[in-house]
Residue frames as qw, qx, qy, qz and C-alpha x, y, z in Angstrom:
[[0.892, 0.011, 0.318, -0.320, 180.62, -23.05, 6.19],
 [0.588, -0.211, 0.709, 0.327, 182.21, -26.15, 4.66],
 [0.330, 0.495, -0.424, -0.683, 182.72, -25.94, 0.91],
 [0.903, 0.252, -0.080, -0.339, 181.49, -28.44, -1.69],
 [0.568, 0.495, -0.641, 0.149, 185.03, -29.81, -1.96],
 [0.205, -0.369, 0.736, -0.529, 185.08, -30.40, 1.79],
 [0.780, 0.029, 0.355, -0.515, 181.85, -32.40, 1.64],
 [0.837, 0.420, -0.319, -0.147, 183.10, -34.41, -1.36],
 [0.293, 0.515, -0.736, 0.329, 186.30, -35.12, 0.56],
 [0.461, -0.239, 0.643, -0.563, 184.37, -36.24, 3.64],
 [0.882, 0.200, 0.094, -0.416, 182.18, -38.53, 1.51],
 [0.703, 0.490, -0.514, 0.042, 185.23, -40.08, -0.18],
 [0.005, -0.470, 0.753, -0.461, 186.83, -40.58, 3.25],
 [0.696, -0.103, 0.463, -0.539, 183.76, -42.41, 4.58],
 [0.908, 0.331, -0.123, -0.226, 183.68, -44.76, 1.58],
 [0.464, 0.552, -0.652, 0.234, 187.42, -45.39, 1.90],
 [0.296, -0.372, 0.698, -0.536, 186.92, -46.23, 5.59],
 [0.860, 0.062, 0.219, -0.456, 184.13, -48.66, 4.70],
 [0.844, 0.415, -0.339, -0.003, 186.43, -50.56, 2.34],
 [0.256, 0.566, -0.666, 0.414, 189.49, -50.37, 4.60],
 [0.598, -0.369, 0.470, -0.534, 187.54, -51.76, 7.55],
 [0.956, 0.143, -0.126, -0.222, 187.35, -55.05, 5.66],
 [0.526, 0.522, -0.620, 0.256, 191.11, -55.66, 6.09],
 [0.315, -0.443, 0.642, -0.541, 190.56, -56.24, 9.81],
 [0.877, -0.002, 0.265, -0.400, 188.38, -59.26, 9.05],
 [0.722, 0.511, -0.453, -0.113, 190.74, -60.91, 6.56],
 [0.137, 0.443, -0.833, 0.302, 193.15, -62.34, 9.18],
 [0.571, -0.064, 0.616, -0.539, 190.16, -63.85, 11.00],
 [0.842, 0.372, 0.039, -0.390, 188.91, -65.43, 7.76],
 [0.766, 0.484, -0.412, 0.098, 192.33, -66.92, 6.95],
 [0.564, -0.719, 0.371, -0.166, 193.67, -68.12, 10.31],
 [0.950, -0.038, 0.246, 0.187, 195.46, -71.06, 8.69],
 [0.636, 0.567, 0.017, 0.523, 197.75, -68.68, 6.79],
 [0.546, -0.363, -0.219, 0.723, 200.53, -66.57, 8.27],
 [0.046, 0.892, 0.154, -0.422, 200.48, -62.74, 8.37],
 [0.209, -0.504, 0.553, 0.630, 203.48, -62.77, 6.00],
 [0.252, 0.232, 0.854, 0.392, 201.51, -64.83, 3.48],
 [0.137, 0.800, 0.558, -0.176, 198.51, -62.55, 3.84],
 [0.055, -0.820, 0.116, 0.557, 200.59, -59.44, 3.17],
 [0.219, -0.300, 0.721, 0.585, 202.47, -61.00, 0.24],
 [0.251, 0.402, 0.852, 0.221, 199.30, -62.41, -1.32],
 [0.126, 0.848, 0.419, -0.299, 197.29, -59.24, -0.98],
 [0.013, -0.823, 0.213, 0.526, 199.97, -56.99, -2.43],
 [0.295, -0.101, 0.796, 0.518, 200.94, -59.35, -5.24],
 [0.231, 0.619, 0.741, 0.122, 197.29, -59.17, -6.30],
 [0.001, -0.895, -0.173, 0.411, 197.27, -55.38, -5.79],
 [0.213, -0.559, 0.496, 0.630, 200.38, -54.99, -7.94],
 [0.292, 0.164, 0.839, 0.429, 198.97, -57.15, -10.73],
 [0.157, 0.781, 0.604, -0.027, 195.62, -55.33, -10.82],
 [0.103, -0.855, 0.025, 0.508, 197.37, -51.94, -10.62],
 [0.298, -0.317, 0.636, 0.637, 199.68, -52.84, -13.52],
 [0.256, 0.437, 0.796, 0.330, 196.71, -53.79, -15.72],
 [0.037, 0.884, 0.446, -0.132, 194.78, -50.61, -14.87],
 [0.228, -0.790, 0.177, 0.540, 197.84, -48.36, -15.24],
 [0.587, 0.031, 0.610, 0.531, 198.94, -49.77, -18.60],
 [0.361, 0.743, 0.474, 0.304, 196.73, -47.52, -20.81],
 [0.041, -0.993, -0.025, -0.111, 198.04, -44.31, -19.19],
 [0.803, -0.370, 0.095, 0.456, 201.66, -45.43, -18.56],
 [0.556, 0.330, 0.214, 0.732, 203.18, -43.38, -21.41],
 [0.084, -0.818, -0.168, -0.543, 201.42, -40.26, -20.15],
 [0.643, -0.762, -0.022, -0.067, 202.24, -40.75, -16.46],
 [0.881, -0.099, -0.024, 0.462, 205.84, -42.00, -16.71],
 [0.450, 0.480, -0.029, 0.752, 207.45, -38.67, -17.85],
 [0.320, -0.806, -0.063, -0.494, 205.84, -36.83, -14.91],
 [0.826, -0.562, 0.016, 0.041, 207.87, -38.81, -12.36],
 [0.288, 0.765, -0.524, 0.239, 211.44, -38.10, -11.37],
 [0.546, 0.154, -0.754, 0.330, 213.89, -40.05, -9.24],
 [0.140, -0.166, 0.546, -0.809, 212.59, -38.31, -6.08],
 [0.711, -0.041, -0.016, -0.702, 209.05, -39.43, -6.86],
 [0.806, 0.094, -0.576, -0.099, 210.08, -43.09, -7.34],
 [0.300, 0.171, -0.732, 0.588, 211.91, -43.01, -4.01],
 [0.413, -0.114, 0.331, -0.841, 208.77, -41.58, -2.40],
 [0.817, 0.029, -0.300, -0.492, 206.69, -44.34, -3.97],
 [0.629, 0.171, -0.735, 0.188, 209.11, -46.97, -2.67],
 [0.119, 0.083, -0.713, 0.686, 209.01, -45.91, 0.97],
 [0.557, -0.040, 0.131, -0.819, 205.26, -45.15, 0.91],
 [0.801, 0.068, -0.490, -0.338, 204.59, -48.62, -0.47],
 [0.529, 0.122, -0.762, 0.353, 206.82, -50.28, 2.11],
 [0.021, -0.047, 0.587, -0.808, 205.61, -48.33, 5.15],
 [0.513, 0.073, 0.143, -0.843, 201.93, -47.93, 4.25],
 [0.835, 0.137, -0.308, -0.435, 201.33, -51.36, 2.76],
 [0.709, 0.193, -0.664, 0.138, 203.89, -54.12, 3.37],
 [0.225, 0.147, -0.694, 0.668, 204.96, -53.30, 6.93],
 [0.455, -0.145, 0.197, -0.856, 201.54, -51.96, 7.96],
 [0.832, -0.039, -0.253, -0.492, 199.67, -55.11, 6.96],
 [0.625, 0.130, -0.724, 0.262, 202.20, -57.57, 8.38],
 [0.013, 0.123, -0.599, 0.791, 201.83, -55.81, 11.73],
 [0.573, -0.069, 0.065, -0.814, 198.04, -55.53, 11.43],
 [0.803, 0.015, -0.523, -0.286, 197.50, -59.20, 10.53],
 [0.466, 0.077, -0.746, 0.469, 199.64, -60.27, 13.50],
 [0.167, -0.114, 0.422, -0.884, 197.74, -57.90, 15.78],
 [0.708, -0.064, -0.151, -0.687, 194.32, -59.22, 14.73],
 [0.792, 0.028, -0.606, -0.070, 195.33, -62.88, 15.06],
 [0.459, 0.030, -0.673, 0.579, 196.94, -62.34, 18.47],
 [0.011, -0.130, -0.467, 0.875, 194.80, -59.60, 20.02],
 [0.225, 0.598, 0.758, -0.136, 191.52, -59.60, 18.10],
 [0.238, 0.615, 0.432, 0.615, 189.67, -57.14, 15.88],
 [0.286, -0.912, -0.280, -0.088, 188.48, -54.84, 18.69],
 [0.596, -0.636, 0.101, 0.480, 191.92, -54.33, 20.22],
 [0.533, 0.069, 0.415, 0.734, 193.56, -53.74, 16.83],
 [0.102, 0.724, 0.436, 0.524, 190.93, -51.28, 15.67],
 [0.440, -0.856, -0.196, 0.187, 191.33, -49.52, 19.02],
 [0.552, -0.460, 0.236, 0.654, 195.02, -48.83, 18.41],
 [0.349, 0.287, 0.527, 0.720, 194.56, -48.00, 14.71],
 [0.077, -0.851, -0.497, -0.150, 191.80, -45.68, 15.86],
 [0.415, -0.716, -0.029, 0.561, 194.51, -43.41, 17.25],
 [0.523, 0.247, 0.419, 0.700, 195.42, -42.47, 13.66],
 [0.045, 0.877, 0.325, 0.351, 193.21, -39.35, 13.71],
 [0.473, -0.860, 0.038, 0.186, 195.25, -38.13, 16.68],
 [0.663, -0.332, 0.367, 0.562, 198.69, -39.01, 15.31],
 [0.455, 0.437, 0.474, 0.615, 198.04, -37.76, 11.76],
 [0.065, -0.937, -0.279, -0.201, 196.39, -34.57, 12.98],
 [0.510, -0.790, 0.144, 0.309, 199.32, -33.78, 15.25],
 [0.647, -0.087, 0.448, 0.611, 201.80, -34.61, 12.47],
 [0.323, 0.513, 0.485, 0.630, 200.03, -32.23, 10.06],
 [0.190, -0.840, -0.411, 0.299, 199.37, -29.34, 12.41],
 [0.253, -0.604, 0.203, 0.728, 202.02, -27.14, 10.73],
 [0.369, 0.256, 0.692, 0.565, 200.75, -27.71, 7.19],
 [0.137, -0.042, -0.211, -0.967, 198.94, -25.09, 5.10],
 [0.559, -0.296, -0.358, -0.687, 195.23, -24.67, 5.96],
 [0.514, -0.204, -0.788, 0.270, 195.67, -26.63, 9.18],
 [0.427, -0.802, -0.210, -0.360, 193.55, -25.47, 12.08],
 [0.016, -0.649, 0.572, -0.502, 195.44, -24.28, 15.19],
 [0.400, 0.015, -0.889, 0.221, 196.18, -27.00, 17.73],
 [0.171, 0.050, 0.564, -0.807, 194.09, -25.24, 20.38],
 [0.638, 0.161, -0.056, -0.751, 190.96, -25.58, 18.21],
 [0.664, 0.173, -0.693, -0.220, 191.76, -29.23, 17.54],
 [0.022, -0.254, 0.823, -0.509, 192.01, -30.14, 21.22],
 [0.661, 0.027, 0.376, -0.649, 188.25, -30.85, 21.68],
 [0.853, 0.310, -0.270, -0.322, 188.18, -33.26, 18.73],
 [0.446, 0.407, -0.762, 0.232, 191.37, -34.95, 19.88],
 [0.265, -0.217, 0.703, -0.624, 190.00, -35.26, 23.43],
 [0.794, 0.124, 0.157, -0.574, 186.74, -36.78, 22.16],
 [0.764, 0.385, -0.501, -0.130, 188.63, -39.27, 20.01],
 [0.230, 0.355, -0.810, 0.407, 190.89, -40.33, 22.88],
 [0.500, -0.114, 0.534, -0.672, 187.88, -40.66, 25.19],
 [0.860, 0.219, -0.116, -0.446, 186.20, -42.94, 22.67],
 [0.644, 0.390, -0.651, 0.097, 189.28, -45.11, 22.41],
 [0.103, -0.318, 0.746, -0.575, 189.53, -45.33, 26.22],
 [0.742, 0.004, 0.273, -0.612, 185.96, -46.67, 26.30],
 [0.864, 0.307, -0.354, -0.185, 186.86, -49.37, 23.80],
 [0.407, 0.442, -0.726, 0.336, 190.09, -50.25, 25.60],
 [0.441, -0.338, 0.544, -0.629, 188.33, -50.56, 28.96],
 [0.889, 0.060, 0.246, -0.382, 186.43, -53.53, 27.61],
 [0.849, 0.460, -0.256, -0.044, 188.63, -55.05, 24.90],
 [0.406, 0.544, -0.631, 0.376, 191.87, -55.07, 26.92],
 [0.567, -0.489, 0.418, -0.515, 190.38, -56.16, 30.24],
 [0.773, -0.113, 0.621, -0.058, 190.36, -59.80, 29.11],
 [0.050, 0.424, -0.705, -0.566, 192.23, -61.13, 26.05],
 [0.812, 0.272, 0.115, -0.504, 189.95, -62.74, 23.46],
 [0.856, 0.422, -0.300, -0.003, 192.70, -64.74, 21.75],
 [0.751, 0.197, -0.473, 0.416, 195.16, -66.85, 23.76],
 [0.608, -0.445, -0.391, 0.528, 197.25, -65.66, 26.69],
 [0.127, -0.950, -0.085, 0.271, 198.04, -62.22, 28.03],
 [0.457, -0.441, 0.479, 0.606, 201.51, -62.56, 26.47],
 [0.377, 0.359, 0.686, 0.508, 199.94, -63.06, 23.04],
 [0.041, 0.906, 0.420, 0.028, 197.69, -60.05, 23.64],
 [0.329, -0.804, 0.143, 0.474, 200.72, -57.95, 24.57],
 [0.425, -0.136, 0.614, 0.651, 202.57, -58.95, 21.38],
 [0.238, 0.639, 0.657, 0.322, 199.40, -58.16, 19.45],
 [0.131, -0.936, -0.217, 0.244, 199.29, -54.74, 21.13],
 [0.373, -0.582, 0.384, 0.613, 202.89, -54.04, 20.07],
 [0.373, 0.197, 0.715, 0.557, 202.12, -55.12, 16.50],
 [0.107, 0.833, 0.533, 0.100, 199.07, -52.85, 16.42],
 [0.244, -0.864, 0.044, 0.439, 201.28, -49.99, 17.62],
 [0.416, -0.242, 0.587, 0.651, 203.69, -50.76, 14.78],
 [0.270, 0.560, 0.688, 0.373, 200.77, -50.53, 12.36],
 [0.081, -0.928, -0.307, 0.194, 199.85, -47.17, 13.84],
 [0.329, -0.679, 0.294, 0.587, 203.35, -45.74, 13.39],
 [0.390, -0.002, 0.692, 0.607, 203.79, -47.05, 9.85],
 [0.195, 0.668, 0.649, 0.307, 200.43, -45.77, 8.63],
 [0.152, -0.904, -0.148, 0.371, 200.91, -42.38, 10.26],
 [0.336, -0.463, 0.477, 0.667, 204.13, -42.02, 8.26],
 [0.299, 0.291, 0.765, 0.490, 202.28, -43.12, 5.13],
 [0.079, 0.828, 0.555, -0.024, 199.31, -40.78, 5.59],
 [0.170, -0.858, 0.053, 0.483, 201.48, -37.70, 6.10],
 [0.323, -0.352, 0.614, 0.629, 203.96, -38.56, 3.33],
 [0.299, 0.414, 0.786, 0.348, 201.21, -39.49, 0.87],
 [0.072, 0.893, 0.408, -0.176, 199.27, -36.28, 1.46],
 [0.176, -0.791, 0.246, 0.532, 202.37, -34.15, 0.91],
 [0.365, -0.101, 0.741, 0.555, 203.36, -36.10, -2.21],
 [0.261, 0.638, 0.700, 0.186, 199.90, -35.57, -3.72],
 [0.024, -0.929, -0.165, 0.329, 200.11, -31.86, -2.96],
 [0.275, -0.602, 0.473, 0.582, 203.47, -31.68, -4.75],
 [0.228, 0.000, 0.823, 0.520, 202.54, -33.73, -7.84],
 [0.424, 0.430, 0.222, -0.766, 199.74, -31.67, -9.37],
 [0.456, 0.386, -0.543, -0.590, 199.97, -33.40, -12.78],
 [0.254, 0.027, -0.967, -0.026, 199.40, -36.93, -11.46],
 [0.606, -0.399, -0.253, -0.640, 195.80, -37.82, -10.67],
 [0.535, -0.428, 0.567, -0.458, 194.86, -39.33, -7.31],
 [0.957, 0.102, 0.170, -0.212, 193.84, -42.57, -9.04],
 [0.725, 0.564, -0.349, 0.188, 197.10, -42.83, -11.03],
 [0.036, -0.642, 0.621, -0.448, 199.11, -42.22, -7.86],
 [0.771, -0.244, 0.446, -0.385, 197.22, -45.00, -6.10],
 [0.949, 0.312, -0.003, -0.039, 197.96, -47.36, -8.99],
 [0.441, 0.681, -0.491, 0.316, 201.64, -46.37, -8.96],
 [0.390, -0.518, 0.621, -0.440, 201.80, -47.18, -5.24],
 [0.917, 0.014, 0.291, -0.272, 200.17, -50.50, -6.04],
 [0.795, 0.543, -0.258, 0.081, 202.66, -51.25, -8.81],
 [0.181, 0.641, -0.622, 0.411, 205.66, -50.57, -6.56],
 [0.623, -0.350, 0.529, -0.458, 204.06, -52.49, -3.68],
 [0.961, 0.202, 0.050, -0.180, 203.56, -55.48, -6.00],
 [0.613, 0.587, -0.465, 0.252, 207.25, -55.45, -6.91],
 [0.154, -0.542, 0.652, -0.507, 208.18, -55.36, -3.22],
 [0.828, -0.138, 0.331, -0.431, 205.72, -58.20, -2.52],
 [0.851, 0.390, -0.351, -0.028, 207.62, -60.37, -5.01],
 [0.283, 0.490, -0.689, 0.453, 210.57, -60.28, -2.60],
 [0.488, -0.290, 0.525, -0.634, 208.26, -60.96, 0.33],
 [0.897, 0.102, -0.126, -0.410, 206.76, -63.97, -1.46],
 [0.568, 0.400, -0.704, 0.148, 210.01, -65.96, -1.21],
 [0.026, 0.175, -0.815, 0.551, 210.02, -66.34, 2.60],
 [0.575, 0.020, 0.297, -0.762, 206.21, -66.33, 2.73],
 [0.876, 0.230, 0.009, -0.423, 205.36, -69.08, 0.24],
 [0.727, 0.446, -0.520, 0.048, 208.58, -70.92, -0.61],
 [0.193, 0.386, -0.753, 0.497, 210.45, -71.14, 2.69],
 [0.214, 0.093, 0.782, -0.579, 207.30, -71.65, 4.80],
 [0.315, -0.109, -0.619, -0.712, 204.54, -72.92, 2.46],
 [0.541, -0.069, 0.506, -0.669, 202.51, -74.70, 5.14],
 [0.091, 0.101, 0.975, 0.176, 200.21, -77.67, 4.53],
 [0.446, 0.372, 0.247, -0.775, 197.07, -76.51, 2.76],
 [0.564, 0.361, 0.735, 0.106, 194.68, -78.28, 0.43],
 [0.247, 0.232, 0.496, 0.800, 194.13, -76.96, -3.10],
 [0.160, -0.761, -0.558, -0.288, 190.69, -75.66, -2.11],
 [0.448, -0.753, -0.209, 0.434, 192.25, -73.69, 0.76],
 [0.399, -0.226, 0.295, 0.838, 194.76, -72.05, -1.60],
 [0.076, 0.474, 0.594, 0.646, 191.97, -71.16, -4.02],
 [0.320, -0.829, -0.459, 0.021, 189.95, -69.66, -1.16],
 [0.490, -0.580, 0.000, 0.650, 193.02, -67.72, -0.02],
 [0.325, 0.048, 0.444, 0.834, 193.76, -66.43, -3.54],
 [0.054, -0.652, -0.596, -0.466, 190.17, -65.32, -4.07],
 [0.398, -0.817, -0.360, 0.209, 189.99, -63.56, -0.71],
 [0.449, -0.494, 0.110, 0.736, 193.29, -61.64, -1.01],
 [0.238, 0.240, 0.527, 0.780, 192.42, -60.63, -4.59],
 [0.173, -0.777, -0.547, -0.260, 189.04, -59.29, -3.46],
 [0.458, -0.761, -0.170, 0.427, 190.70, -57.38, -0.62],
 [0.457, -0.171, 0.307, 0.817, 193.32, -56.03, -3.04],
 [0.103, 0.472, 0.548, 0.683, 190.67, -54.67, -5.42],
 [0.303, -0.812, -0.457, -0.199, 188.23, -53.27, -2.84],
 [0.546, -0.766, -0.112, 0.320, 190.62, -52.06, -0.15],
 [0.541, -0.342, 0.283, 0.714, 193.80, -51.24, -2.05],
 [0.262, 0.272, 0.529, 0.760, 192.65, -50.14, -5.51],
 [0.163, -0.724, -0.495, -0.452, 189.23, -48.61, -4.79],
 [0.528, -0.762, -0.296, 0.230, 189.83, -47.61, -1.15],
 [0.537, -0.340, 0.108, 0.764, 193.20, -45.98, -1.81],
 [0.201, 0.387, 0.446, 0.781, 191.88, -44.09, -4.85],
 [0.297, -0.810, -0.436, -0.257, 189.03, -42.68, -2.72],
 [0.592, -0.662, -0.144, 0.437, 191.48, -41.73, 0.03],
 [0.470, -0.051, 0.252, 0.845, 193.83, -39.98, -2.40],
 [0.002, 0.623, 0.469, 0.627, 190.87, -38.04, -3.77],
 [0.465, -0.824, -0.325, 0.002, 189.94, -36.99, -0.25],
 [0.647, -0.402, -0.010, 0.648, 193.56, -36.04, 0.52],
 [0.311, 0.213, 0.305, 0.875, 193.47, -33.49, -2.30],
 [0.212, -0.672, -0.435, -0.561, 190.18, -31.97, -1.16],
 [0.609, -0.767, -0.194, -0.063, 190.84, -31.74, 2.60],
 [0.030, 0.791, -0.521, 0.318, 193.65, -30.23, 4.72],
 [0.513, 0.207, -0.811, 0.191, 195.85, -32.83, 6.43],
 [0.137, -0.108, 0.690, -0.703, 194.52, -32.12, 9.93],
 [0.700, 0.123, 0.141, -0.690, 190.98, -32.77, 8.67],
 [0.720, 0.285, -0.595, -0.216, 192.06, -35.81, 6.65],
 [0.182, 0.251, -0.854, 0.418, 193.56, -37.25, 9.82],
 [0.458, 0.008, 0.531, -0.712, 190.18, -37.09, 11.55],
 [0.753, 0.239, -0.231, -0.568, 188.47, -38.88, 8.66],
 [0.383, 0.286, -0.878, 0.031, 190.53, -42.03, 9.33],
 [0.374, -0.106, 0.687, -0.615, 188.19, -42.62, 12.27],
 [0.790, 0.205, -0.035, -0.576, 185.68, -44.13, 9.84],
 [0.574, 0.317, -0.754, -0.019, 188.05, -47.05, 9.23],
 [0.009, -0.145, 0.825, -0.545, 187.88, -47.77, 12.96],
 [0.573, 0.111, 0.338, -0.738, 184.09, -47.50, 13.06],
 [0.795, 0.290, -0.328, -0.420, 183.60, -49.82, 10.09],
 [0.401, 0.309, -0.843, 0.183, 186.19, -52.27, 11.46],
 [0.245, -0.056, 0.726, -0.640, 184.24, -52.42, 14.73],
 [0.707, 0.219, 0.072, -0.668, 180.96, -52.86, 12.85],
 [0.719, 0.323, -0.577, -0.213, 182.34, -55.74, 10.77],
 [0.172, 0.261, -0.863, 0.398, 183.82, -57.26, 13.93],
 [0.483, 0.026, 0.532, -0.695, 180.42, -57.20, 15.65],
 [0.795, 0.289, -0.182, -0.501, 178.82, -58.86, 12.61],
 [0.539, 0.365, -0.758, 0.045, 181.56, -61.52, 12.56],
 [0.053, 0.116, -0.840, 0.528, 181.08, -62.20, 16.28],
 [0.359, -0.449, -0.713, -0.403, 177.28, -62.12, 15.84],
 [0.345, -0.559, -0.571, 0.492, 176.62, -59.70, 18.66],
 [0.045, 0.923, 0.229, 0.307, 175.45, -56.15, 19.27],
 [0.318, 0.483, -0.387, 0.718, 177.79, -53.48, 20.66],
 [0.444, -0.482, -0.619, 0.433, 177.86, -53.08, 24.42],
 [0.115, -0.950, -0.275, 0.095, 177.02, -49.81, 26.13],
 [0.432, -0.665, 0.275, 0.544, 180.69, -48.81, 26.27],
 [0.455, 0.074, 0.628, 0.627, 181.13, -49.59, 22.59],
 [0.156, 0.803, 0.517, 0.251, 178.10, -47.48, 21.62],
 [0.267, -0.923, -0.046, 0.274, 179.52, -44.64, 23.71],
 [0.526, -0.384, 0.444, 0.615, 182.94, -45.03, 22.11],
 [0.389, 0.391, 0.619, 0.559, 181.54, -44.83, 18.58],
 [0.014, -0.922, -0.379, -0.080, 179.47, -41.76, 19.49],
 [0.397, -0.801, 0.137, 0.426, 182.57, -40.05, 20.92],
 [0.524, -0.111, 0.547, 0.644, 184.64, -40.86, 17.82],
 [0.255, 0.645, 0.567, 0.444, 181.97, -39.42, 15.51],
 [0.198, -0.950, -0.210, 0.116, 181.66, -36.36, 17.74],
 [0.521, -0.536, 0.294, 0.596, 185.42, -35.89, 17.40],
 [0.419, 0.250, 0.584, 0.649, 185.15, -35.81, 13.61],
 [0.029, 0.844, 0.468, 0.259, 182.30, -33.28, 13.74],
 [0.396, -0.850, -0.030, 0.346, 184.31, -31.13, 16.16],
 [0.521, -0.242, 0.431, 0.695, 187.28, -31.20, 13.78],
 [0.274, 0.540, 0.581, 0.543, 185.07, -30.15, 10.86],
 [0.177, -0.930, -0.323, 0.001, 183.73, -27.29, 12.98],
 [0.505, -0.640, 0.156, 0.557, 187.29, -26.13, 13.81],
 [0.420, 0.041, 0.529, 0.736, 188.14, -25.90, 10.11],
 [0.086, 0.751, 0.555, 0.347, 184.86, -24.11, 9.33],
 [0.314, -0.901, -0.163, 0.252, 185.60, -21.47, 11.99],
 [0.507, -0.396, 0.338, 0.687, 189.11, -21.00, 10.59],
 [0.324, 0.368, 0.597, 0.635, 187.70, -20.45, 7.10],
 [0.086, -0.881, -0.444, -0.137, 185.14, -17.92, 8.34],
 [0.431, -0.788, 0.017, 0.439, 187.78, -16.02, 10.31],
 [0.487, -0.144, 0.462, 0.727, 190.11, -15.95, 7.30],
 [0.192, 0.595, 0.584, 0.518, 187.32, -14.64, 5.05],
 [0.240, -0.919, -0.304, 0.080, 186.39, -11.98, 7.63],
 [0.501, -0.586, 0.193, 0.607, 190.01, -10.88, 7.86],
 [0.401, 0.150, 0.551, 0.716, 190.28, -10.61, 4.09],
 [0.027, 0.789, 0.529, 0.313, 187.07, -8.57, 3.93],
 [0.368, -0.868, -0.131, 0.307, 188.34, -6.20, 6.64],
 [0.503, -0.325, 0.360, 0.715, 191.63, -5.74, 4.78],
 [0.280, 0.433, 0.596, 0.616, 189.78, -4.97, 1.56],
 [0.138, -0.893, -0.418, -0.092, 187.51, -2.44, 3.32],
 [0.469, -0.724, 0.047, 0.503, 190.51, -0.77, 4.94],
 [0.448, -0.062, 0.481, 0.751, 192.25, -0.49, 1.59],
 [0.134, 0.663, 0.590, 0.441, 189.11, 0.96, 0.07],
 [0.269, -0.912, -0.265, 0.158, 188.88, 3.62, 2.76],
 [0.489, -0.514, 0.246, 0.660, 192.52, 4.60, 2.18],
 [0.360, 0.185, 0.580, 0.707, 191.96, 4.98, -1.56],
 [0.109, -0.623, -0.452, -0.629, 188.78, 7.04, -1.24],
 [0.292, -0.133, -0.593, 0.738, 189.20, 9.20, 1.88],
 [0.173, 0.342, 0.390, -0.837, 186.00, 11.20, 1.66]]
């Protein structure tokens, strides 16, 4: 059966998904601002908050990091934060929340496949049912959300689809690289690692701020800028600081193939928030899609439980065999 650590990891994953789902609404709430401004603003706030929270433990954490670790932090920050959110914000504004969450919902499939050779990963054959259920759920969503574009022309929807695919690729790279980095750095806590990613992301966002706010400032009233600043700061704290810390905690408690399946909760919460924003109930296809996605997660958990039971049975058989050899009569 699943261990206590597995259940704690699943709980942390669900909470992280609840916070992360909020990022899909932010582009809808700030349509007067560009995706580049959204990304720069959010991660400038993330970097500032991370620097403040990291300051008390900086002298303890700094000696634990080598040049390789700083390089890892740099590319994780760029791929998993800057690039990911620029793509995602474009996708939401051009294709809508449902379409974007549909594509991002493929993360359980891509991350699971990327981590199938890692330690404690379940065999691919046992993962096929959960992968099939997840894909079936996404097909149900796509049948409705892509049949008629909700925002603008079909061309805009197509560009949004490509941007959502870019988000999928960048976050798959982040999820796999982040999980392996956490496994390697035993002395750095999950929370400290999240804050380090935030610090590096904030430094990168400083460079992004030049084209975002100086070259193309736009025409916004002071009240609009205050609203924008408050919203991106809230998203930075809830989604980046708290959400990432929960995800890093889950990444240390769960194997990568199981962690990949947990990302489905981001999709479910994004859909839920989208329905609330649009003030409507899910359709029959959307209810079916959510049920299939949840069933995929449960199937993945079952595959890992069976692997653990089989491994324990094998160890017990080996021990019994050794005992019989030592005491032959």
